[in-house]
MITIKE-907415 format. One record per residue (C-alpha): x, y, z; chain; residue number from 1; residue in one letter. Coordinates in steps of 0.2 Angstrom, whole numbers, plus 2048, in hexadecimal, padded with zeros to 3 digits. Example, Ala and Ser with C-alpha at 12.3 -4.5 7.8 and 13.67 -1.06 7.14 Angstrom:
2
  xx  yy  zz chain resi resn
 83E 7EA 827     A    1    A
 844 7FB 824     A    2    S
REM end
This chain:
637
  xx  yy  zz chain resi resn
 9B1 B5F D56     A    1    M
 9B2 B58 D68     A    2    H
 9A3 B4E D6D     A    3    A
 99F B5A D7C     A    4    E
 9A0 B69 D6F     A    5    D
 994 B60 D63     A    6    R
 988 B5C D71     A    7    A
 986 B6F D75     A    8    A
 97E B71 D64     A    9    D
 96F B67 D69     A   10    F
 961 B6A D76     A   11    A
 964 B58 D7C     A   12    Y
 970 B4A D7B     A   13    D
 963 B3D D79     A   14    V
 950 B3E D75     A   15    V
 947 B2F D79     A   16    V
 936 B2C D70     A   17    V
 92B B23 D7C     A   18    G
 92B B1F D8E     A   19    S
 927 B0D D8F     A   20    G
 933 AFF D95     A   21    F
 940 B03 D88     A   22    G
 93F B15 D89     A   23    G
 93F B16 D9C     A   24    S
 94E B0B D9D     A   25    V
 957 B16 D90     A   26    T
 952 B26 D9A     A   27    A
 959 B20 DAA     A   28    L
 969 B17 DA4     A   29    R
 96E B25 D99     A   30    L
 96A B32 DA6     A   31    A
 975 B28 DB2     A   32    E
 983 B2A DA5     A   33    K
 982 B3D DA5     A   34    G
 977 B3F D95     A   35    Y
 96B B4D D93     A   36    R
 95B B43 D90     A   37    V
 94A B48 D8A     A   38    C
 93B B3B D89     A   39    V
 92D B3F D7E     A   40    L
 91C B36 D82     A   41    E
 90C B37 D77     A   42    A
 901 B33 D86     A   43    G
 8FE B3D D96     A   44    R
 905 B3B DA7     A   45    R
 8FA B33 DB5     A   46    F
 8FC B35 DC8     A   47    A
 8F5 B25 DD0     A   48    D
 8E5 B2D DD5     A   49    D
 8E2 B33 DC3     A   50    E
 8E0 B22 DBB     A   51    F
 8CF B1C DB5     A   52    A
 8C4 B15 DC3     A   53    T
 8BD B08 DB7     A   54    T
 8C0 B05 DA4     A   55    S
 8B0 B0E DA1     A   56    W
 8B8 B1E DA4     A   57    D
 8BE B1E D92     A   58    V
 8C6 B2F D92     A   59    R
 8D2 B29 D9F     A   60    K
 8D3 B17 D99     A   61    F
 8D4 B17 D86     A   62    L
 8E1 B21 D7C     A   63    F
 8D9 B2A D6D     A   64    A
 8DF B3C D6D     A   65    P
 8D4 B41 D5F     A   66    R
 8C5 B3C D6A     A   67    L
 8CC B45 D79     A   68    G
 8D1 B34 D81     A   69    C
 8E2 B34 D89     A   70    F
 8E1 B24 D93     A   71    G
 8ED B15 D94     A   72    I
 8E6 B08 D88     A   73    Q
 8E9 B09 D75     A   74    R
 8DF AFE D69     A   75    I
 8E5 AFD D57     A   76    R
 8E1 AF3 D48     A   77    L
 8EB AEB D3A     A   78    L
 8E5 ADF D2D     A   79    R
 8EC AD0 D36     A   80    D
 8EA AD5 D49     A   81    V
 8E2 AE0 D55     A   82    V
 8EF AE8 D60     A   83    V
 8EE AED D72     A   84    L
 8FB AF9 D79     A   85    A
 8FF B06 D86     A   86    G
 900 B19 D87     A   87    A
 905 B26 D93     A   88    G
 914 B2B D9D     A   89    V
 91A B19 DA2     A   90    G
 914 B12 D91     A   91    G
 90E B00 D92     A   92    G
 912 AFE DA5     A   93    S
 903 B08 DA9     A   94    L
 8F7 AFC DA1     A   95    V
 901 AEB DA0     A   96    Y
 8FD ADD DAC     A   97    A
 90D ADE DB6     A   98    N
 913 ACD DB0     A   99    T
 925 ACB DAE     A  100    L
 92B ABA DA7     A  101    Y
 93B AB5 D9F     A  102    Q
 939 AAA D90     A  103    P
 937 A98 D94     A  104    K
 93C A91 D83     A  105    S
 94D A94 D7B     A  106    D
 943 A97 D6B     A  107    A
 945 AAA D6E     A  108    F
 958 AA9 D70     A  109    Y
 95B A9D D62     A  110    N
 950 AA5 D55     A  111    D
 95A AA6 D44     A  112    P
 957 AB8 D43     A  113    Q
 965 ABC D50     A  114    W
 96B AAC D58     A  115    A
 97B AAC D4E     A  116    H
 980 ABD D55     A  117    I
 984 AB8 D67     A  118    T
 97E AAC D75     A  119    D
 96E AB7 D79     A  120    W
 969 AAC D88     A  121    K
 97A AAE D91     A  122    A
 97B AC1 D8C     A  123    E
 96A AC6 D91     A  124    L
 96A ABC DA2     A  125    A
 971 AC9 DAD     A  126    P
 966 AD7 DA5     A  127    Y
 957 ACD DA8     A  128    Y
 95C ACC DBB     A  129    D
 960 ADF DBB     A  130    Q
 94F AE3 DB3     A  131    A
 946 AD7 DBF     A  132    S
 94D AE0 DCE     A  133    R
 949 AF1 DC7     A  134    M
 937 AEC DC4     A  135    L
 936 AE4 DD5     A  136    G
 931 AD2 DCE     A  137    V
 92A AC6 DDB     A  138    V
 91E AB7 DD9     A  139    P
 90C ABA DDB     A  140    N
 908 AB5 DED     A  141    P
 8F5 AB2 DEB     A  142    T
 8EC AA3 DE4     A  143    V
 8DC AA9 DDD     A  144    T
 8CC AA0 DD7     A  145    P
 8D2 AA2 DC5     A  146    S
 8E3 A9A DCA     A  147    D
 8DA A8B DD2     A  148    E
 8D0 A89 DC1     A  149    I
 8E0 A8A DB7     A  150    M
 8E8 A7D DC1     A  151    K
 8DA A71 DBF     A  152    Q
 8DA A74 DAC     A  153    V
 8EC A71 DAC     A  154    A
 8EA A61 DB6     A  155    D
 8DD A5B DAA     A  156    E
 8E8 A5E D9B     A  157    M
 8F7 A55 DA3     A  158    G
 901 A64 DA5     A  159    V
 8FE A68 DB7     A  160    G
 911 A69 DBA     A  161    H
 911 A79 DB0     A  162    T
 906 A83 DBB     A  163    Y
 90F A91 DC4     A  164    R
 90C AA2 DCC     A  165    P
 911 AB1 DC1     A  166    T
 920 ABC DC4     A  167    P
 919 ACD DC6     A  168    V
 91F ADF DC9     A  169    G
 914 AE4 DD7     A  170    V
 917 AEA DE9     A  171    C
 90F ADE DF5     A  172    F
 90F ADF E08     A  173    G
 901 AE5 E13     A  174    T
 8F3 AEA E07     A  175    P
 8F2 AFD E06     A  176    G
 900 B00 E13     A  177    A
 90E B0C E0F     A  178    A
 91F B05 E0C     A  179    I
 92F B0F E0B     A  180    P
 938 B0D DFA     A  181    D
 93B AFA DFA     A  182    P
 946 AF9 DEA     A  183    Y
 952 B08 DE8     A  184    F
 95A B0B DF9     A  185    G
 94F B1A DFD     A  186    G
 952 B22 DEB     A  187    A
 941 B1C DE6     A  188    G
 92F B21 DEB     A  189    P
 925 B1B DF9     A  190    E
 919 B0C DF5     A  191    R
 909 B04 DFB     A  192    R
 905 AF1 DFD     A  193    G
 8FA AEA DEF     A  194    C
 8E7 AE8 DF2     A  195    L
 8E6 ADB DE5     A  196    E
 8D7 AE4 DDD     A  197    C
 8DA ADF DCB     A  198    G
 8DB AF1 DC5     A  199    E
 8ED AEF DBE     A  200    C
 8E7 AF1 DAC     A  201    M
 8DD B01 DAF     A  202    T
 8EB B09 DB8     A  203    G
 8F0 B06 DCA     A  204    C
 8E9 B13 DD5     A  205    R
 8F1 B0C DE5     A  206    H
 903 B0E DE2     A  207    N
 907 AFB DE2     A  208    A
 90A AF8 DD0     A  209    K
 91C AFA DCB     A  210    N
 91A B05 DBC     A  211    T
 928 B0D DB4     A  212    L
 923 B1D DBD     A  213    L
 928 B14 DCD     A  214    K
 939 B0F DC7     A  215    N
 943 B13 DB7     A  216    Y
 93A B23 DB3     A  217    L
 939 B29 DC5     A  218    Y
 94C B27 DC7     A  219    L
 94F B2E DB5     A  220    A
 946 B3E DB9     A  221    E
 94F B40 DCA     A  222    K
 95F B40 DC0     A  223    L
 958 B4E DB5     A  224    G
 950 B45 DA6     A  225    A
 942 B4F D9F     A  226    E
 932 B47 D9B     A  227    V
 925 B50 D8F     A  228    R
 914 B49 D8F     A  229    E
 907 B4A D81     A  230    R
 914 B4C D74     A  231    T
 913 B43 D64     A  232    T
 922 B41 D59     A  233    V
 91E B44 D47     A  234    A
 92F B43 D3F     A  235    A
 942 B3F D43     A  236    I
 94D B49 D36     A  237    K
 960 B47 D35     A  238    P
 969 B57 D37     A  239    R
 978 B5C D2C     A  240    P
 988 B57 D35     A  241    G
 97F B4B D41     A  242    G
 971 B4B D4E     A  243    G
 95E B4C D4B     A  244    Y
 950 B57 D4B     A  245    D
 941 B4F D54     A  246    V
 931 B57 D4E     A  247    V
 922 B56 D5A     A  248    T
 911 B5C D5C     A  249    H
 904 B5C D6A     A  250    R
 8FB B4C D6B     A  251    S
 8E9 B4E D66     A  252    G
 8ED B60 D5F     A  253    G
 8F1 B66 D4E     A  254    S
 8FF B5C D45     A  255    A
 903 B6C D3C     A  256    R
 909 B75 D4C     A  257    R
 919 B6D D4E     A  258    T
 929 B70 D59     A  259    T
 93A B69 D56     A  260    S
 946 B63 D63     A  261    I
 959 B60 D5F     A  262    T
 962 B51 D65     A  263    A
 973 B49 D62     A  264    A
 96B B38 D63     A  265    Q
 959 B31 D62     A  266    V
 953 B21 D6A     A  267    V
 942 B1B D63     A  268    V
 938 B12 D70     A  269    A
 926 B16 D6B     A  270    A
 920 B04 D6D     A  271    G
 920 AF8 D5E     A  272    T
 911 B01 D55     A  273    W
 917 B12 D59     A  274    G
 929 B0E D54     A  275    T
 925 B06 D44     A  276    Q
 918 B13 D3F     A  277    E
 925 B21 D42     A  278    L
 933 B18 D39     A  279    L
 929 B13 D2A     A  280    H
 923 B25 D28     A  281    G
 935 B2B D29     A  282    M
 93B B1F D1C     A  283    R
 92C B23 D11     A  284    R
 92E B36 D12     A  285    S
 941 B34 D0E     A  286    G
 946 B3B D1F     A  287    D
 94E B2B D24     A  288    L
 952 B23 D13     A  289    P
 95F B17 D18     A  290    H
 954 B0C D24     A  291    L
 955 AFA D21     A  292    S
 949 AF2 D15     A  293    E
 946 AE6 D23     A  294    R
 93B AF3 D2C     A  295    L
 92B AEB D30     A  296    G
 931 AD9 D2D     A  297    Y
 930 ACC D3C     A  298    L
 922 AD6 D44     A  299    T
 91B ACA D52     A  300    R
 90B AC8 D5B     A  301    T
 912 ABC D68     A  302    N
 908 AAF D5F     A  303    S
 8FA AB5 D6A     A  304    E
 8E7 AB4 D6D     A  305    A
 8DC ABC D7A     A  306    L
 8CD AB1 D7F     A  307    C
 8C2 AB0 D8E     A  308    A
 8B6 AA6 D98     A  309    S
 8A7 AAE DA0     A  310    S
 89B AA7 DAD     A  311    T
 889 AA7 DA7     A  312    K
 87E AB5 DAE     A  313    L
 874 AA9 DB8     A  314    R
 883 AA3 DC1     A  315    S
 88C AB4 DC3     A  316    K
 88B AB4 DD6     A  317    D
 894 AA3 DD7     A  318    Q
 8A5 AAA DD2     A  319    H
 8AF AB9 DD4     A  320    D
 8BF ABA DCA     A  321    F
 8C4 ACC DCB     A  322    H
 8CF ACB DDB     A  323    H
 8E2 ACA DD9     A  324    G
 8EF AD2 DCE     A  325    V
 8EB AD2 DBC     A  326    A
 8F4 AC2 DB8     A  327    I
 8F7 AB5 DC6     A  328    T
 8FC AA5 DBE     A  329    S
 900 A9C DAE     A  330    S
 900 A8B DA6     A  331    I
 908 A83 D96     A  332    H
 8FC A77 D8E     A  333    P
 909 A72 D81     A  334    D
 91B A76 D7D     A  335    E
 918 A86 D74     A  336    V
 909 A8D D7C     A  337    T
 907 A97 D8C     A  338    H
 8F6 A9C D94     A  339    V
 8F3 AA9 DA2     A  340    E
 8E3 AAE DAB     A  341    P
 8E0 AC0 DAA     A  342    V
 8D4 ACC DB3     A  343    R
 8CE ADE DB4     A  344    Y
 8C8 AE6 DC4     A  345    G
 8B6 AE7 DC9     A  346    K
 8AB AF2 DBE     A  347    G
 8B8 AF2 DAF     A  348    S
 8AE AE9 DA2     A  349    G
 8B1 AF4 D93     A  350    L
 8BE AE8 D8B     A  351    M
 8B0 ADB D8B     A  352    G
 8A9 AE4 D7C     A  353    L
 8B8 ADD D72     A  354    L
 8B2 ACB D74     A  355    L
 8A6 AC0 D6C     A  356    T
 8A1 AAD D6B     A  357    L
 8B0 AA2 D69     A  358    M
 8B1 A9B D57     A  359    T
 8BF A8F D52     A  360    D
 8C8 A93 D42     A  361    G
 8CC A87 D34     A  362    G
 8C0 A7D D29     A  363    G
 8B7 A81 D19     A  364    R
 8A9 A8B D20     A  365    V
 8AD A9D D22     A  366    P
 8B0 AA1 D35     A  367    R
 8A4 AAF D35     A  368    W
 896 AA4 D2F     A  369    L
 89A A97 D3D     A  370    R
 89A AA5 D49     A  371    W
 889 AAA D43     A  372    L
 883 A99 D46     A  373    G
 889 A99 D58     A  374    Q
 880 AA9 D5B     A  375    A
 870 AA2 D55     A  376    V
 872 A92 D60     A  377    R
 878 A9B D6F     A  378    H
 871 AAD D6F     A  379    P
 871 AAD D82     A  380    G
 884 AAB D83     A  381    L
 886 AB9 D76     A  382    L
 87A AC5 D7E     A  383    L
 882 AC2 D90     A  384    S
 893 AC8 D89     A  385    T
 88B AD9 D88     A  386    Y
 87D AD9 D94     A  387    A
 889 AD3 DA2     A  388    G
 896 AE0 D9F     A  389    L
 893 AE7 DB0     A  390    G
 898 AD7 DB9     A  391    S
 8A4 AD2 DAB     A  392    W
 8B5 AD3 DB5     A  393    P
 8AD AC8 DC3     A  394    E
 8A6 ABB DB7     A  395    R
 8B5 ABA DAC     A  396    T
 8C6 AB1 DAA     A  397    I
 8CF AB9 D9B     A  398    I
 8DB AAD D93     A  399    A
 8EB AB4 D8C     A  400    L
 8F2 AA7 D80     A  401    V
 904 AA9 D7A     A  402    M
 910 A9E D70     A  403    Q
 922 A9D D6B     A  404    T
 91E A98 D59     A  405    S
 928 A9F D4B     A  406    D
 91B AAA D42     A  407    N
 91A ABC D3D     A  408    S
 912 ACA D33     A  409    I
 91A AD7 D29     A  410    T
 915 AE9 D2C     A  411    V
 916 AF6 D1F     A  412    S
 90F B08 D1C     A  413    P
 901 B0E D11     A  414    K
 8FE B20 D0F     A  415    K
 8ED B28 D13     A  416    R
 8E9 B3A D15     A  417    R
 8FB B40 D16     A  418    R
 8FF B34 D24     A  419    K
 906 B23 D24     A  420    V
 8FB B15 D2A     A  421    R
 901 B03 D2D     A  422    L
 8FB AF3 D25     A  423    T
 901 AE1 D26     A  424    S
 903 AD1 D1D     A  425    T
 908 AC0 D22     A  426    Q
 91B ABF D25     A  427    G
 929 AB3 D28     A  428    H
 926 AA2 D2F     A  429    G
 915 A9A D32     A  430    D
 905 AA4 D2F     A  431    P
 901 AAF D3E     A  432    N
 8F4 AA5 D47     A  433    P
 8E2 AAA D46     A  434    T
 8DD A9F D54     A  435    W
 8E6 A93 D60     A  436    I
 8DE A82 D62     A  437    P
 8E6 A7E D73     A  438    V
 8E2 A8F D79     A  439    G
 8CF A8D D75     A  440    N
 8D0 A7C D7D     A  441    E
 8D6 A83 D8D     A  442    V
 8C8 A91 D8D     A  443    V
 8BB A84 D8A     A  444    R
 8C1 A79 D99     A  445    R
 8C0 A89 DA4     A  446    I
 8AE A8C D9E     A  447    S
 8A9 A7B DA2     A  448    D
 8AF A7E DB4     A  449    K
 8A6 A8F DB7     A  450    I
 896 A8C DAE     A  451    D
 89B A98 DA1     A  452    G
 89D A9C D8E     A  453    G
 8AD A9D D84     A  454    S
 8B2 AAD D7B     A  455    Y
 8BF AB3 D70     A  456    S
 8C4 AC5 D69     A  457    S
 8B7 ACB D5C     A  458    A
 8C3 ACD D4E     A  459    G
 8C6 ABA D4E     A  460    E
 8B6 AB8 D45     A  461    I
 8BF AC0 D36     A  462    F
 8CF AB7 D3A     A  463    N
 8D7 AC6 D43     A  464    I
 8DD AC2 D54     A  465    P
 8E2 ACE D62     A  466    M
 8F3 AD0 D6A     A  467    T
 8F8 ADA D79     A  468    A
 90A AD7 D75     A  469    H
 90E ADE D64     A  470    F
 921 ADC D61     A  471    L
 92F ADD D54     A  472    G
 930 AE5 D43     A  473    G
 941 AED D47     A  474    C
 94B ADD D4A     A  475    P
 95D ADB D4F     A  476    I
 968 AD5 D41     A  477    G
 97A AD4 D3C     A  478    D
 978 AE0 D2E     A  479    S
 96C AEC D26     A  480    A
 967 ADE D1A     A  481    E
 961 AD3 D28     A  482    H
 95B ADF D36     A  483    G
 956 AF1 D39     A  484    V
 961 AF3 D48     A  485    I
 972 AEC D4D     A  486    D
 975 AE2 D5D     A  487    P
 978 AF2 D67     A  488    Y
 967 AF8 D61     A  489    H
 96E B05 D55     A  490    R
 964 B08 D45     A  491    V
 96D B03 D36     A  492    Y
 970 B11 D29     A  493    G
 96D B20 D36     A  494    H
 97B B22 D43     A  495    P
 974 B29 D53     A  496    G
 963 B21 D51     A  497    L
 95E B12 D5C     A  498    H
 94F B07 D5F     A  499    V
 94C B01 D71     A  500    V
 93B AFA D74     A  501    D
 930 AEB D6F     A  502    G
 933 AEE D5D     A  503    A
 945 AE7 D60     A  504    A
 93E AD6 D66     A  505    I
 944 ACA D58     A  506    S
 939 ABB D5C     A  507    A
 929 AB5 D64     A  508    N
 92C AB3 D77     A  509    L
 91D AA9 D7C     A  510    G
 91C AB3 D8C     A  511    V
 918 AC5 D91     A  512    N
 926 AD0 D89     A  513    P
 928 ADE D95     A  514    S
 937 AD6 D9F     A  515    L
 940 AD2 D8E     A  516    T
 93D AE3 D87     A  517    I
 945 AEA D98     A  518    T
 953 ADE D98     A  519    A
 958 AE2 D86     A  520    Q
 957 AF4 D89     A  521    A
 962 AF2 D99     A  522    E
 96F AE9 D8E     A  523    R
 96E AF6 D80     A  524    A
 971 B04 D8D     A  525    M
 97F AFB D96     A  526    A
 98B AFE D88     A  527    V
 988 B10 D85     A  528    W
 997 B1A D8B     A  529    P
 995 B28 D98     A  530    N
 993 B39 D90     A  531    R
 9A3 B3F D89     A  532    G
 9AC B2E D89     A  533    E
 9B1 B24 D7A     A  534    A
 9A4 B18 D73     A  535    D
 9AB B06 D75     A  536    P
 99E AFF D69     A  537    R
 9A4 AFA D58     A  538    P
 99F B06 D49     A  539    A
 98E B04 D43     A  540    L
 98E AF6 D36     A  541    G
 99D AED D3D     A  542    A
 99D ADC D45     A  543    G
 996 AD9 D56     A  544    Y
 9A1 AD9 D66     A  545    E
 99B AD4 D77     A  546    R
 99F AE3 D82     A  547    L
 9A1 AE5 D95     A  548    S
 993 AF1 D9C     A  549    P
 999 B02 DA0     A  550    I
 996 B09 DB2     A  551    A
 98C B19 DB3     A  552    P
 994 B29 DBA     A  553    V
 985 B2C DC5     A  554    R
 97B B1D DC9     A  555    P
 96A B21 DCF     A  556    A
 968 B12 DDB     A  557    V
 973 B0F DEB     A  558    P
 97F B00 DE9     A  559    P
 977 AF7 DF8     A  560    T
 965 AF8 DF1     A  561    A
 95C AE9 DEA     A  562    P
 95B AF1 DD9     A  563    A
 96C AF8 DD8     A  564    A
 975 AF7 DC8     A  565    L
 983 AEA DCB     A  566    R
 992 AEA DBF     A  567    L
 999 ADF DB8     A  568    P
 987 AD8 DB7     A  569    L
 983 AC8 DBF     A  570    Y
 973 ABF DC5     A  571    V
 970 AC3 DD8     A  572    V
 965 ABD DE6     A  573    S
 95C ACB DEE     A  574    P
 960 ACE E01     A  575    P
 954 AC9 E0E     A  576    A
 946 AD6 E10     A  577    G
 94A ADF E00     A  578    A
 93B AE4 DF6     A  579    G
 929 AE3 DF9     A  580    C
 926 AD2 E01     A  581    A
 918 AC7 DFC     A  582    P
 90B AC3 E09     A  583    R
 913 ABB E18     A  584    G
 924 ABA E11     A  585    G
 934 AC1 E0B     A  586    T
 936 AC7 DF9     A  587    P
 939 AB9 DEC     A  588    A
 945 ABB DDD     A  589    A
 93E AB9 DCC     A  590    L
 939 AA7 DCA     A  591    P
 940 A9D DBB     A  592    N
 934 A93 DB1     A  593    L
 940 A84 DB0     A  594    D
 944 A84 DC3     A  595    G
 94D A90 DCF     A  596    P
 956 A9E DC8     A  597    P
 969 A9D DC8     A  598    A
 971 AA6 DD6     A  599    R
 983 AAB DD2     A  600    L
 991 AB2 DDC     A  601    R
 99A AC2 DD5     A  602    P
 9A5 ABC DC7     A  603    G
 99C AAC DC3     A  604    A
 993 AA9 DB2     A  605    L
 983 AA1 DAF     A  606    P
 983 A8E DAD     A  607    A
 97C A90 D9C     A  608    H
 98A A9B D95     A  609    S
 996 A93 D89     A  610    P
 9A4 A8A D90     A  611    R
 9B1 A97 D8B     A  612    D
 9A6 AA5 D91     A  613    A
 9B0 AA7 DA1     A  614    R
 9C0 AAA D97     A  615    D
 9B7 AB6 D8B     A  616    D
 9B1 AC0 D9A     A  617    A
 9C3 AC1 DA1     A  618    S
 9C9 AC7 D90     A  619    E
 9BB AD4 D8F     A  620    R
 9C0 ADA DA0     A  621    R
 9D1 ADF D9A     A  622    D
 9C8 AEB D8E     A  623    H
 9BC AF2 D99     A  624    D
 9B9 B05 D98     A  625    V
 9B5 B05 DAA     A  626    V
 9C3 B00 DB6     A  627    P
 9C1 AEF DBD     A  628    S
 9C3 AF5 DCF     A  629    E
 9B3 B00 DCC     A  630    T
 9A9 AF2 DC5     A  631    A
 9AE AE6 DD3     A  632    T
 9AA AF2 DE1     A  633    S
 999 AF5 DD9     A  634    E
 996 AE2 DD7     A  635    A
 99A ADE DE9     A  636    T
 992 AED DF1     A  637    A
REM end
């Protein structure tokens, strides 16, 4: 049967489970290639003015459908880690801290899980650039009191040279002023200049944060992609002869009242937790029996800890740390550790309930017992955590600590009340850290400077750290014996099934992962054929071949726009005046942690490419699905 005829047998060509970074990239790029796309999102859709005014509006801030809460912040617990994640149409982009780093260390690219497959640094470079332009990345333009303290701490520790402003996906310019679409040549929405109110992680009410509803999803819907909110996917079942039934129910409603949607292909992009929970359940039920045994392995926490320093109540009027975007700078206290100061907006003190007195790990005395001793010695510091929640954002510098260390957990299912629940054990590599000594040192140095106390997540008392960046579990591998998905993000054992989200991150990044998730998704979608055309990818299970990207039949962004899709892909400099300018200047391109980003002319290759990459590229162009004239005209437009 011809592919076009087979497609008519399904309600959609592609169903995308989840609307976060991976799902939104998938929706846009496949809609551009002519596919009929449906995106299913468990959370609700928010207009800007519908986000919570503070985190205390729990029905709009927290996501707990059984309790009637349909907000943007999920909080989940495994045996080894507390997980923070996003919810809602736009996924993690609604609640994340706008911070969009490329990995500083080559440890990510060189991880043995996937390093032998291709030169990942060279291959991902143009997709990082494309993702950066789509997400409107610029350096944070404002030095806040938190940043000044971070710089002082870095200087004291002998690493002052590592201090830098963060690259963020925020529309700056005149605060509050309307700005015609600055990224997509008029194809995108009008925006407003950032107020630097610190409310990024409770939902930006001011149209300044570059959430996925302002870029990828917005453009995908303009091309006809359908997005269904408050729709939970309960099962993915292969159909006889190919394709899938996607079984759903209303989020927060009865799981027995289901609806089935048919699709030729399914892209699972439900976030690391959601994707693993769904796939573990499908393997356990027998619906997807051929999933790799590697499912759940190499689940990463970004080797992360969340700590904080809060000014004592007697000194609360001496400092105000809530102004600025959510994360404004970062330092590297050692080669593997990355620390960022984080903030919430005024009045949003709910997350302070997750903290308690900082207590180091290690030693022979149980950690909870040492914490109890601290509580007895410093009752004022403990009580001020909760008595001072009203002023917590103004008094507090949250420290997000991340590492590139090779550690992991293994996530597996346990069945309870007819539903699969996830649990965890220590996995490959070093033990997942229950505390990070150098991170605690940074926080204590901050506390000394602001007359404050030092805090860590409450679970650390029981050696359960907290992460905002739960990754992996569906690693890329060269076979089903070594990975869950192939290098094109196709699921081994089940043709037509794909994983394109944080679950596909195969190693700890040591930086905020959203840009990497987006870049990997861009790369995966770039080699999908246009609807009805032959698929250039090798058969599932065959060896990897590096392919040229395929130009879409109906690109959403005009070729002269700053965020245009440029093929063949290459790193570009934004034209003067493109994008939302930082205060008092023109937009800057994504900064590189190791120096200025490479600016390449069309046809050039990154300096870090292998010596023979130029010849490889020429050879590949001879086998392009898209005529080279088309690719060249788009690249130079």
